[in-house]
C-alpha positions as CSV (number, residue, x, y, z in Angstrom):
1,M,93.2,112.5,105.1
2,A,96.1,114.2,106.8
3,K,97.9,117.3,105.3
4,V,101.6,117.5,104.2
5,V,103.1,119.8,107.1
6,L,106.4,119.9,106.2
7,T,108.3,118.4,102.8
8,L,112.1,117.9,103.0
9,G,114.6,116.5,101.0
10,P,117.1,113.7,100.6
11,D,119.5,112.8,103.7
12,I,118.1,114.4,106.4
13,S,119.9,113.7,109.3
14,T,118.9,112.8,112.8
15,D,120.7,116.1,114.0
16,I,118.1,118.0,112.0
17,I,115.4,115.8,113.4
18,Y,116.4,116.1,117.0
19,P,120.1,118.4,117.6
20,G,122.6,116.8,119.5
21,R,122.4,119.8,121.6
22,F,119.2,118.6,123.3
23,M,120.1,114.8,123.8
24,A,120.0,115.5,128.0
25,T,116.1,115.7,127.1
26,V,115.2,111.7,126.9
27,L,111.6,111.5,128.0
28,P,109.0,110.9,125.1
29,T,106.5,113.1,126.7
30,E,109.3,116.3,126.4
31,T,111.6,115.3,123.1
32,P,108.8,116.4,120.8
33,Q,109.1,120.4,121.6
34,Y,112.7,119.9,120.3
35,A,111.6,118.0,116.7
36,F,113.7,120.3,114.0
37,A,114.5,123.1,116.8
38,D,116.2,124.8,114.1
39,L,113.5,124.7,111.3
40,E,110.5,127.1,111.3
41,I,108.2,124.6,111.8
42,N,109.6,124.3,115.3
43,K,108.0,127.5,116.5
44,R,104.6,126.6,114.1
45,L,104.5,123.1,116.4
46,N,105.5,124.1,119.5
47,A,102.7,127.3,119.2
48,G,99.8,125.0,118.8
49,E,99.7,125.9,114.7
50,V,99.9,122.6,113.5
51,P,97.6,119.8,114.1
52,K,98.6,116.2,115.5
53,G,98.5,113.5,113.1
54,N,99.7,115.0,110.0
55,I,102.8,113.9,107.2
56,I,106.0,114.6,106.8
57,V,107.2,113.9,103.2
58,A,111.1,113.4,102.4
59,D,113.2,112.2,99.8
60,R,115.9,109.4,100.4
61,N,117.5,108.4,103.3
62,F,115.7,110.2,106.1
63,G,117.1,109.5,109.6
64,C,120.9,109.2,108.8
65,G,123.0,110.0,110.9
66,S,123.8,108.9,114.4
67,S,121.3,106.5,116.3
68,R,119.5,109.0,118.4
69,E,116.3,107.1,119.4
70,Q,114.9,110.7,120.3
71,A,114.8,111.4,115.9
72,A,112.1,108.8,116.0
73,S,110.5,109.5,119.6
74,C,109.9,113.3,118.6
75,L,107.9,112.8,115.7
76,K,105.7,110.2,117.0
77,G,105.1,112.6,120.0
78,W,103.4,114.8,117.4
79,D,102.2,111.9,115.8
80,F,103.1,112.2,112.5
81,T,103.2,110.0,109.8
82,V,106.7,110.2,107.7
83,V,106.3,109.1,104.0
84,A,109.9,109.0,102.2
85,K,111.5,107.4,99.6
86,D,113.7,105.1,101.9
87,F,114.5,105.4,105.5
88,A,118.0,104.9,107.0
89,R,118.5,101.4,108.6
90,I,118.8,102.7,112.3
91,F,116.2,105.3,112.3
92,M,113.8,102.7,110.6
93,Q,114.2,100.6,113.4
94,N,113.5,103.2,116.1
95,A,110.8,104.5,115.0
96,V,109.1,100.9,114.6
97,N,110.5,100.3,117.8
98,L,108.4,103.2,119.1
99,G,105.6,102.7,116.8
100,L,106.0,105.5,114.5
101,R,104.3,105.6,111.3
102,L,106.5,105.0,108.2
103,V,105.6,104.7,104.6
104,I,107.9,103.6,102.1
105,C,107.1,105.5,98.7
106,P,109.9,105.6,96.4
107,D,107.9,107.6,93.7
108,I,106.1,110.2,96.3
109,E,105.5,113.6,95.0
110,A,104.0,116.0,97.4
111,S,104.2,119.8,98.4
112,E,103.4,121.3,101.7
113,G,99.3,122.0,102.0
114,D,98.6,118.7,100.0
115,E,95.9,116.3,101.1
116,L,97.4,112.6,101.4
117,E,95.4,109.7,101.7
118,I,97.4,106.3,102.6
119,H,96.2,103.5,102.1
120,P,97.8,99.4,102.4
121,D,99.2,99.4,98.8
122,Q,99.6,103.2,97.7
123,V,99.3,106.9,98.9
124,V,97.1,109.1,96.8
125,N,97.8,113.0,97.1
126,S,93.9,114.3,97.0
127,T,95.2,117.5,95.7
128,T,97.0,116.6,92.8
129,G,94.8,113.2,91.9
130,K,98.0,111.5,91.5
131,S,98.5,107.9,93.6
132,F,102.0,106.2,94.3
133,A,103.0,102.8,94.9
134,I,104.2,101.8,98.2
135,I,106.9,99.3,99.4
136,P,105.1,97.5,102.6
137,L,107.1,97.0,105.5
138,P,107.6,93.4,106.5
139,P,104.9,92.1,108.4
140,A,106.6,91.9,111.8
141,R,107.8,95.6,111.7
142,Q,104.2,96.5,110.7
143,A,102.6,94.9,113.6
144,I,104.7,96.4,115.8
145,I,103.8,99.9,114.5
146,D,100.6,98.8,114.2
147,A,100.4,97.9,117.9
148,G,101.8,101.1,119.1
149,G,105.8,100.2,119.4
150,L,107.7,97.1,120.6
151,I,107.0,97.5,124.1
152,A,103.0,97.3,123.6
153,Y,103.5,94.7,121.2
154,A,105.4,92.4,123.7
155,R,103.2,93.3,126.3
156,T,100.3,92.1,123.9
157,R,101.8,88.7,123.2
158,L,102.7,87.9,126.3
159,L,99.3,88.5,127.7
160,A,97.6,86.6,124.7
161,S,100.1,83.8,125.5
162,N,98.7,82.9,129.3
């Protein structure tokens, strides 16, 4: 089980996730420090108050806006899973390529502090006792995420073919 550390409304842009003023920073080891730089959670993350491996819950169209890969990279650096009603197309592809765990859950209901269990077909909010169906990612996309991203996936496939 993981804890919901942030809930967000609809249309969260990549500029909210990773503000444009930090675009000169592109290394995956450096981008996490700027995740949600203009929100209170950034201070908590950088102070070590939020353990890695927790969950962000969002409404529709998470990751809209620009195509900046850093928006997915900074979340991957905190080992977040993002559960959203749906994702913006380019953000989703960047997240898949980087191995960021995404869960499409159109009816999700959760509050900060809730504990969620993510199963292949549903998300269970252990705090409220409610379950919510998941729309699974296509198998090819899920395989890339499970491998840790496109580079790790390609490397594994190439080594297996030799």
